[in-house]
C-alpha positions in Angstrom: 37.2 -17.8 49.5 38.3 -20.9 47.7 34.8 -22.2 47.4 33.7 -19.0 45.7 36.5 -19.2 43.1 35.4 -22.8 42.5 31.8 -21.8 41.8 32.9 -19.0 39.4 35.1 -21.3 37.5 32.4 -23.8 37.3 29.9 -21.3 35.9 32.4 -20.1 33.2 33.0 -23.7 32.1 29.2 -24.3 31.8 28.7 -21.0 29.8 31.6 -22.0 27.5 30.0 -25.4 26.9 26.7 -23.8 26.2 28.2 -21.3 23.7 30.1 -24.1 22.0 26.9 -26.1 21.6 25.0 -23.1 20.2 27.9 -22.5 17.6 27.8 -26.2 16.6 24.1 -26.1 16.1 24.2 -23.0 14.0 27.0 -24.5 11.9 25.0 -27.6 11.2 22.0 -25.5 10.2 24.1 -23.3 8.0 25.7 -26.4 6.3 22.3 -28.0 5.7 21.0 -24.7 4.1 24.1 -24.4 1.8 23.8 -28.1 0.8 20.1 -28.0 0.0 20.4 -24.7 -1.8 23.4 -25.8 -3.9 22.6 -26.2 -7.6 24.1 -28.9 -9.9 24.1 -29.5 -13.6 23.2 -32.6 -15.5 23.8 -33.2 -19.3 21.6 -35.5 -21.5 21.4 -36.4 -25.2 17.9 -36.6 -26.6 16.8 -37.3 -30.2 15.8 -34.4 -32.3 12.2 -34.7 -33.5 10.8 -33.2 -36.6 7.4 -31.5 -36.8 5.3 -30.0 -39.6 7.4 -31.4 -42.4 5.4 -31.2 -45.7 4.1 -34.6 -46.7 5.8 -34.6 -50.1 9.2 -34.0 -48.6 11.6 -36.2 -46.7 14.9 -35.7 -44.7 18.0 -36.8 -46.4 20.6 -35.5 -44.0 21.1 -33.9 -40.5 24.3 -32.5 -39.1 23.1 -33.8 -35.6 20.6 -36.5 -34.8 20.6 -35.8 -31.1 20.6 -32.6 -29.1 22.7 -32.1 -26.0 20.7 -30.4 -23.2 21.9 -29.1 -19.8 19.6 -29.2 -16.7 20.5 -27.0 -13.7 18.7 -27.0 -10.3 18.9 -28.4 -6.8 20.2 -32.0 -6.5 16.9 -33.2 -5.0 14.9 -31.6 -7.8 17.1 -33.1 -10.5 16.5 -36.6 -9.1 12.8 -36.3 -10.0 13.4 -35.4 -13.6 11.9 -37.9 -16.1 14.0 -37.5 -19.4 10.9 -38.7 -21.3 9.2 -35.4 -20.4 11.8 -33.5 -22.4 11.6 -33.2 -26.2 14.0 -31.4 -28.7 12.1 -30.4 -31.9 12.6 -28.5 -35.1 9.8 -26.9 -36.9 10.1 -27.5 -40.7 6.8 -26.1 -41.9 8.7 -23.9 -44.4 11.2 -26.6 -45.6 12.2 -26.7 -49.3 14.1 -29.4 -51.1 17.6 -28.5 -52.0 20.6 -27.1 -50.1 21.0 -27.6 -46.3 19.3 -25.1 -44.1 19.7 -24.3 -40.5 16.7 -24.8 -38.1 16.5 -23.7 -34.4 16.1 -26.4 -31.9 13.0 -25.9 -29.7 12.8 -27.6 -26.3 9.3 -28.8 -25.1 9.5 -29.7 -21.3 7.4 -30.6 -18.4 9.8 -29.8 -15.4 9.6 -28.1 -12.0 9.9 -24.4 -12.2 13.1 -24.4 -10.1 14.9 -26.4 -12.8 16.3 -24.5 -15.9 17.1 -26.2 -19.2 19.1 -25.1 -22.1 20.4 -26.8 -25.3 24.2 -27.0 -25.6 23.6 -26.2 -29.4 20.9 -24.0 -30.5 20.5 -25.2 -34.1 21.0 -28.0 -36.5 21.6 -28.2 -40.3 19.1 -30.3 -42.3 18.9 -31.3 -45.9 15.5 -32.1 -47.4 14.7 -34.0 -50.6 11.4 -34.9 -52.5 9.8 -37.9 -51.0 9.7 -41.1 -53.1 7.9 -44.5 -52.7 9.2 -47.7 -54.1 8.9 -51.5 -53.9 12.1 -53.3 -53.4 13.0 -57.0 -53.2 13.6 -58.8 -49.9 16.6 -61.1 -50.0 16.9 -64.0 -47.5 20.2 -64.1 -45.6 21.3 -67.5 -44.5 24.1 -68.2 -42.0 25.9 -71.4 -41.0 26.0 -74.7 -42.6 23.7 -77.7 -42.6 25.0 -81.1 -41.3 27.0 -83.4 -43.5 24.9 -85.3 -46.1 22.3 -82.4 -46.2 21.9 -79.5 -48.6 19.8 -76.5 -48.9 17.7 -76.6 -52.2 15.5 -73.5 -51.7 15.1 -70.3 -49.6 12.1 -68.0 -49.8 10.8 -65.0 -47.9 7.3 -63.8 -47.3 6.6 -61.1 -48.3 8.9 -61.1 -51.2 8.8 -57.3 -51.5 8.4 -54.4 -49.2 7.4 -50.8 -49.8 9.9 -48.1 -48.8 9.3 -44.3 -48.4 11.9 -41.6 -48.0 14.2 -39.1 -49.8 14.3 -39.6 -53.5 18.1 -39.6 -53.6 18.2 -42.7 -51.3 15.1 -44.6 -52.4 16.0 -44.4 -56.2 19.3 -46.2 -55.5 17.6 -49.0 -53.5 16.8 -52.3 -55.2 16.8 -54.8 -52.3 17.1 -55.3 -48.7 18.6 -58.3 -46.8 16.9 -60.0 -43.9 18.7 -60.6 -40.7 20.7 -63.8 -40.8 18.8 -67.0 -40.3 21.0 -69.8 -39.0 20.9 -73.3 -40.4 23.5 -74.7 -38.1 22.6 -78.4 -37.1 19.3 -78.1 -39.1 18.5 -81.3 -41.0 15.0 -80.6 -42.3 13.0 -77.6 -43.5 12.8 -74.6 -41.2 10.8 -71.5 -41.0 11.8 -68.4 -39.0 10.6 -64.9 -38.4 13.3 -62.3 -38.7 13.9 -58.6 -39.2 15.4 -56.6 -42.0 18.9 -55.0 -42.2 17.8 -51.4 -42.7 20.8 -49.8 -41.1 22.1 -48.3 -44.4 18.8 -46.8 -45.3 18.7 -43.7 -43.1 15.5 -41.7 -43.1 13.7 -44.5 -45.0 10.4 -46.0 -43.7 9.6 -49.7 -44.4 6.1 -51.1 -44.9 7.3 -54.3 -43.1 9.7 -54.7 -40.2 9.4 -58.5 -39.8 9.4 -61.1 -42.5 9.2 -65.0 -42.6 12.1 -66.9 -44.1 11.6 -70.5 -45.2 14.6 -72.8 -46.0 14.2 -76.2 -47.7 16.8 -78.8 -46.7 17.0 -82.3 -48.1 19.3 -85.3 -48.4 22.3 -84.8 -50.6 22.1 -88.5 -51.7 21.1 -89.0 -55.4 21.1 -85.3 -56.0 23.1 -83.4 -58.5 23.7 -79.5 -58.5 24.1 -78.1 -62.0 25.3 -74.5 -62.3 23.8 -72.8 -65.3 24.2 -69.3 -66.8 21.0 -67.3 -67.2 20.4 -66.2 -70.8 17.9 -63.5 -72.0 15.3 -64.2 -74.7 12.9 -62.2 -76.7 14.1 -58.7 -75.8 12.9 -55.5 -77.4 15.4 -54.3 -80.0 15.1 -50.7 -78.8 16.4 -51.5 -75.3 19.5 -53.0 -73.7 19.1 -55.6 -70.9 21.6 -56.3 -68.1 21.0 -59.4 -65.8 22.1 -58.9 -62.3 22.5 -62.6 -61.3 23.8 -64.7 -64.2 24.3 -67.9 -62.3 21.6 -70.2 -61.1 21.9 -73.5 -59.2 19.6 -76.2 -60.6 19.0 -79.3 -58.3 18.4 -82.5 -60.2 17.2 -85.8 -58.6 19.3 -88.5 -60.1 17.4 -91.7 -61.4 18.9 -95.0 -62.5 22.6 -93.8 -62.1 21.9 -90.9 -64.5 24.8 -88.5 -65.0 24.0 -84.8 -65.4 26.2 -82.3 -67.2 26.0 -78.5 -67.4 24.8 -78.8 -71.0 21.8 -80.7 -69.8 20.1 -77.7 -68.4 19.2 -74.4 -69.8 18.3 -71.3 -67.7 16.8 -68.1 -69.2 14.4 -65.2 -68.7 11.7 -64.4 -71.1 11.9 -60.7 -71.8 8.9 -61.0 -74.1 6.7 -61.2 -71.0 7.9 -57.7 -70.0 5.8 -54.7 -71.1 8.6 -52.2 -71.6 6.4 -49.3 -72.7 4.2 -49.8 -69.6 7.3 -50.0 -67.3 8.6 -46.6 -68.5 5.2 -45.0 -69.2 5.6 -41.2 -69.8 8.7 -41.1 -67.6 11.8 -39.9 -69.5 14.2 -41.9 -67.3 16.9 -43.7 -69.1 16.8 -47.0 -67.3 14.5 -49.1 -65.0 15.1 -52.2 -62.9 12.5 -55.0 -63.0 12.6 -58.4 -61.1 11.8 -61.4 -63.4 11.4 -65.2 -62.9 14.1 -67.5 -64.0 12.9 -70.5 -66.2 14.7 -73.7 -66.7 14.5 -76.3 -69.3 16.0 -79.9 -69.3 17.7 -81.0 -72.5 18.6 -84.5 -71.7 16.7 -84.8 -68.5 13.0 -84.6 -67.8 11.5 -81.6 -66.0 10.1 -84.0 -63.4 13.8 -84.5 -62.2 14.4 -80.9 -61.6 13.3 -80.4 -58.0 14.4 -76.8 -57.3 16.5 -73.8 -58.6 18.2 -71.0 -56.7 17.6 -68.1 -57.2 14.2 -68.3 -58.6 14.2 -64.6 -59.8 16.7 -62.1 -60.9 16.8 -58.4 -61.4 17.1 -57.0 -64.9 18.2 -53.5 -65.8 16.5 -52.2 -68.9 18.0 -49.2 -70.6 16.8 -47.1 -73.5 19.1 -47.3 -76.5 20.3 -43.9 -77.7 18.4 -42.8 -80.9 21.4 -43.0 -83.1 22.1 -46.7 -82.1 18.7 -48.1 -82.7 18.4 -50.4 -85.7 
């Protein structure tokens, strides 16, 4: 009798163990199904691209430069997403210059079918202006100091000008662009460096050159005098007013035989007679124009051979039409 009870209890325990095992296996399978089937969301920011903008127009402002997008799908699928395959675009085929207009953001994607995508914002406000082209001056930017006993006597950049293209409201106000800083720390002789342009403030403007070459001339300070002269204007047309941007010029003079040099020994000027004002304005009714002109120097009590360099070599001049009632 006792032996029979023992067999029954053993059989019950075995069946309970089997049932528990089956339940555990089912739980694992169910958990795996839930995990693999669970969806997740990812948020990205991608630049908004413009397409079909008429060639005579340019963007001058956008409420947003980047579109926030939301991807939803299984975790394993999301891992395989390449963000480069997703593009946010606005179609500006019907754009007109003037007031801001709203454009719908379109999403171009190459993604698995199981992944859904949606922009967090469906549109963007864009302002369009007439496109303008212009040549502006490149200004070399020098940082640091040369060693004691040395001096910078010249700095040039190649090319001296770059062509910009962009919205008229921005381009019209642009006259020059600085280079990235070129360091002269611990430099005791002439240097030449390639560098970029500081274009950050010129939004939506394209530059004909992204890299320029800056040359810096460094020489001994011994037997060298620096004379600061004020740039004067000569031979101007009486129907126009002239405004010189940089009045001060540094003239570097090599001293010979203990020669002393004073400010009055050097004269700096621009010859406005070389400027064809009528051609500069043409048929344009604009009131003023800006022109870059070379600075000339003349030694009064010193020879021209003793003048080894001047900085800057050019200056910008604003030429304005005189009102009719003020003309002589």
